[in-house]
Every structure is written in structure tokens, then in C-alpha cells.
PyMOL CGO cylinders between C-alpha atoms (Angstrom):
from pymol import cmd
from pymol.cgo import CYLINDER

trace = [
    CYLINDER, -21.35, -13.78, 3.73, -23.03, -13.81, -0.23, 0.3, 1, 1, 1, 1, 1, 1,
    CYLINDER, -23.03, -13.81, -0.23, -22.37, -10.26, -0.38, 0.3, 1, 1, 1, 1, 1, 1,
    CYLINDER, -22.37, -10.26, -0.38, -18.90, -10.53, 0.49, 0.3, 1, 1, 1, 1, 1, 1,
    CYLINDER, -18.90, -10.53, 0.49, -18.89, -13.04, -1.91, 0.3, 1, 1, 1, 1, 1, 1,
    CYLINDER, -18.89, -13.04, -1.91, -20.37, -11.83, -4.58, 0.3, 1, 1, 1, 1, 1, 1,
    CYLINDER, -20.37, -11.83, -4.58, -18.20, -8.49, -4.22, 0.3, 1, 1, 1, 1, 1, 1,
    CYLINDER, -18.20, -8.49, -4.22, -15.26, -10.63, -4.10, 0.3, 1, 1, 1, 1, 1, 1,
    CYLINDER, -15.26, -10.63, -4.10, -16.29, -12.60, -7.52, 0.3, 1, 1, 1, 1, 1, 1,
    CYLINDER, -16.29, -12.60, -7.52, -17.82, -10.31, -9.25, 0.3, 1, 1, 1, 1, 1, 1,
    CYLINDER, -17.82, -10.31, -9.25, -16.58, -8.61, -12.41, 0.3, 1, 1, 1, 1, 1, 1,
    CYLINDER, -16.58, -8.61, -12.41, -17.95, -5.37, -12.47, 0.3, 1, 1, 1, 1, 1, 1,
    CYLINDER, -17.95, -5.37, -12.47, -17.41, -4.83, -8.61, 0.3, 1, 1, 1, 1, 1, 1,
    CYLINDER, -17.41, -4.83, -8.61, -13.98, -5.42, -9.77, 0.3, 1, 1, 1, 1, 1, 1,
    CYLINDER, -13.98, -5.42, -9.77, -14.47, -2.60, -12.56, 0.3, 1, 1, 1, 1, 1, 1,
    CYLINDER, -14.47, -2.60, -12.56, -15.76, -0.23, -9.73, 0.3, 1, 1, 1, 1, 1, 1,
    CYLINDER, -15.76, -0.23, -9.73, -12.75, -1.04, -7.69, 0.3, 1, 1, 1, 1, 1, 1,
    CYLINDER, -12.75, -1.04, -7.69, -10.67, -0.20, -9.68, 0.3, 1, 1, 1, 1, 1, 1,
    CYLINDER, -10.67, -0.20, -9.68, -12.23, 3.37, -11.62, 0.3, 1, 1, 1, 1, 1, 1,
    CYLINDER, -12.23, 3.37, -11.62, -12.69, 3.83, -7.65, 0.3, 1, 1, 1, 1, 1, 1,
    CYLINDER, -12.69, 3.83, -7.65, -8.50, 3.86, -7.27, 0.3, 1, 1, 1, 1, 1, 1,
    CYLINDER, -8.50, 3.86, -7.27, -7.79, 5.63, -10.75, 0.3, 1, 1, 1, 1, 1, 1,
    CYLINDER, -7.79, 5.63, -10.75, -9.87, 8.30, -9.93, 0.3, 1, 1, 1, 1, 1, 1,
    CYLINDER, -9.87, 8.30, -9.93, -8.84, 8.69, -6.55, 0.3, 1, 1, 1, 1, 1, 1,
    CYLINDER, -8.84, 8.69, -6.55, -9.00, 12.97, -5.38, 0.3, 1, 1, 1, 1, 1, 1,
    CYLINDER, -9.00, 12.97, -5.38, -6.67, 11.95, -2.89, 0.3, 1, 1, 1, 1, 1, 1,
    CYLINDER, -6.67, 11.95, -2.89, -3.71, 12.24, -4.74, 0.3, 1, 1, 1, 1, 1, 1,
    CYLINDER, -3.71, 12.24, -4.74, -2.41, 15.45, -4.07, 0.3, 1, 1, 1, 1, 1, 1,
    CYLINDER, -2.41, 15.45, -4.07, -2.37, 14.73, -0.42, 0.3, 1, 1, 1, 1, 1, 1,
    CYLINDER, -2.37, 14.73, -0.42, 0.38, 14.12, 1.24, 0.3, 1, 1, 1, 1, 1, 1,
    CYLINDER, 0.38, 14.12, 1.24, 1.43, 10.41, 3.16, 0.3, 1, 1, 1, 1, 1, 1,
    CYLINDER, 1.43, 10.41, 3.16, 2.53, 9.95, 6.75, 0.3, 1, 1, 1, 1, 1, 1,
    CYLINDER, 2.53, 9.95, 6.75, 6.08, 10.75, 6.17, 0.3, 1, 1, 1, 1, 1, 1,
    CYLINDER, 6.08, 10.75, 6.17, 4.52, 14.05, 4.69, 0.3, 1, 1, 1, 1, 1, 1,
    CYLINDER, 4.52, 14.05, 4.69, 5.80, 14.01, 1.49, 0.3, 1, 1, 1, 1, 1, 1,
    CYLINDER, 5.80, 14.01, 1.49, 4.44, 14.26, -1.96, 0.3, 1, 1, 1, 1, 1, 1,
    CYLINDER, 4.44, 14.26, -1.96, 5.75, 12.71, -5.11, 0.3, 1, 1, 1, 1, 1, 1,
    CYLINDER, 5.75, 12.71, -5.11, 4.94, 14.85, -8.43, 0.3, 1, 1, 1, 1, 1, 1,
    CYLINDER, 4.94, 14.85, -8.43, 6.75, 12.41, -11.08, 0.3, 1, 1, 1, 1, 1, 1,
    CYLINDER, 6.75, 12.41, -11.08, 7.60, 8.96, -11.79, 0.3, 1, 1, 1, 1, 1, 1,
    CYLINDER, 7.60, 8.96, -11.79, 11.13, 9.65, -11.06, 0.3, 1, 1, 1, 1, 1, 1,
    CYLINDER, 11.13, 9.65, -11.06, 10.42, 11.11, -7.47, 0.3, 1, 1, 1, 1, 1, 1,
    CYLINDER, 10.42, 11.11, -7.47, 9.06, 8.00, -6.81, 0.3, 1, 1, 1, 1, 1, 1,
    CYLINDER, 9.06, 8.00, -6.81, 11.66, 5.39, -8.12, 0.3, 1, 1, 1, 1, 1, 1,
]
cmd.load_cgo(trace, "trace")
């Protein structure tokens, strides 16, 4: 319980989580609909 609290309240844990999302190597992987969006216009 204490570990869960530390992970949700810790500033550095949040930074690590953001870094992990930003440096996602799976961004070229197709989603569940088997489509990839390579530009912002395709996402809109």
C-alpha cells in the first residue's frame, strides 16, 4: 500500500512515467483497427 502511494504521489515517478510514454518505441505498431497514423492530419 505504501509503494502504491509513493508511485502516485512521487514527482520523480511521474517524470519517469511521462518519459516512458514520450519515448514509446511501439508508436509504429498498428492499433486494434490495423491502421497507423503517421501525420497529425490523419489523426484529426
